[in-house]
C-alpha positions as CSV (number, residue, x, y, z in Angstrom):
1,M,59.1,115.3,113.8
2,S,61.9,118.2,113.3
3,E,64.4,118.5,110.4
4,E,67.4,117.4,112.9
5,T,65.4,114.3,113.9
6,S,64.8,113.3,110.3
7,K,68.2,113.5,109.6
8,D,68.7,111.1,112.6
9,T,66.3,108.3,111.9
10,P,66.2,106.2,108.7
11,P,63.5,106.6,105.9
12,D,60.1,104.6,106.5
13,H,60.9,102.3,103.3
14,I,64.4,101.3,102.2
15,S,66.0,98.8,99.7
16,I,69.2,97.6,98.8
17,D,68.4,96.6,95.6
18,P,69.6,99.5,93.1
19,R,66.9,98.9,90.9
20,S,64.0,100.1,93.3
21,E,62.9,103.2,93.7
22,F,63.5,103.0,97.4
23,F,67.3,102.7,97.2
24,D,69.3,105.4,98.7
25,A,73.0,104.5,98.7
26,D,73.9,107.7,100.9
27,K,71.6,106.5,103.5
28,L,72.3,102.9,103.2
29,Q,76.3,103.6,103.6
30,R,75.5,104.7,107.0
31,G,74.4,101.7,108.1
32,I,71.0,101.0,109.0
33,G,70.3,98.8,112.1
34,I,66.7,96.7,112.0
35,N,64.6,95.3,114.8
36,F,62.3,93.1,113.8
37,K,59.7,91.4,116.0
38,G,62.0,92.5,118.6
39,K,65.4,90.7,117.4
40,Q,68.3,92.6,115.4
41,R,68.4,91.2,111.9
42,H,71.3,91.7,109.3
43,D,69.5,90.1,106.8
44,I,66.5,92.5,105.5
45,E,66.7,93.5,101.8
46,E,63.7,95.8,101.9
47,Y,61.7,97.2,104.9
48,S,58.5,99.5,105.6
49,I,58.0,100.5,109.0
50,S,54.6,102.2,108.4
51,E,53.4,99.0,106.7
52,G,54.9,96.6,109.3
53,W,56.9,94.2,107.0
54,V,60.5,93.3,105.9
55,R,61.7,91.4,102.7
56,V,64.4,88.6,103.6
57,Q,66.2,86.4,101.0
58,A,64.6,82.9,100.8
59,G,67.2,80.4,101.4
60,K,69.8,80.0,98.4
61,T,66.9,80.3,95.9
62,V,67.4,82.4,92.8
63,D,65.3,83.5,89.7
64,R,66.0,82.8,86.0
65,K,68.1,85.9,86.1
66,G,70.1,85.2,89.0
67,R,68.5,87.6,91.6
68,P,67.7,86.1,95.0
69,L,63.9,85.4,95.6
70,T,62.5,87.1,98.7
71,I,59.5,86.4,101.0
72,K,57.6,89.1,103.1
73,L,57.5,89.0,106.7
74,N,54.8,90.7,108.4
75,G,55.4,92.2,112.2
76,P,57.0,95.2,113.8
77,V,60.0,97.2,112.4
78,E,62.5,99.4,114.2
79,A,65.4,101.0,112.4
80,W,68.1,103.4,113.3
81,Y,71.3,104.6,111.8
82,E,74.4,102.6,113.6
83,D,76.8,105.4,112.8
84,L,75.0,107.3,115.7
85,G,76.5,105.1,118.2
86,E,75.1,103.9,121.6
87,N,71.5,105.4,121.8
88,P,70.4,106.5,118.6
89,P,66.9,107.8,117.5
90,I,64.8,105.0,116.5
91,A,62.4,105.0,114.1
92,K,59.2,102.8,114.3
93,A,55.4,103.0,113.8
94,D,53.4,105.1,116.0
């Protein structure tokens, strides 16, 4: 993958939780679109393209510290930066 292409595609693994090692505010600020199992999703907490999973909040359930509980769903994941307009480069598993 060229350097230009790598700047235009989201990372393989990212999380919206600031405590996670996969959190990256700069990349999240650009806006990341996610397709999971062929449907665009807006409720993804974390994803891994290469491992083929996403984490979503499990209803309104929270843990004892008030953080939302999440569940891991397996399936094909595709991601792109929303700030690149209509046909952005899409990161997906090979």
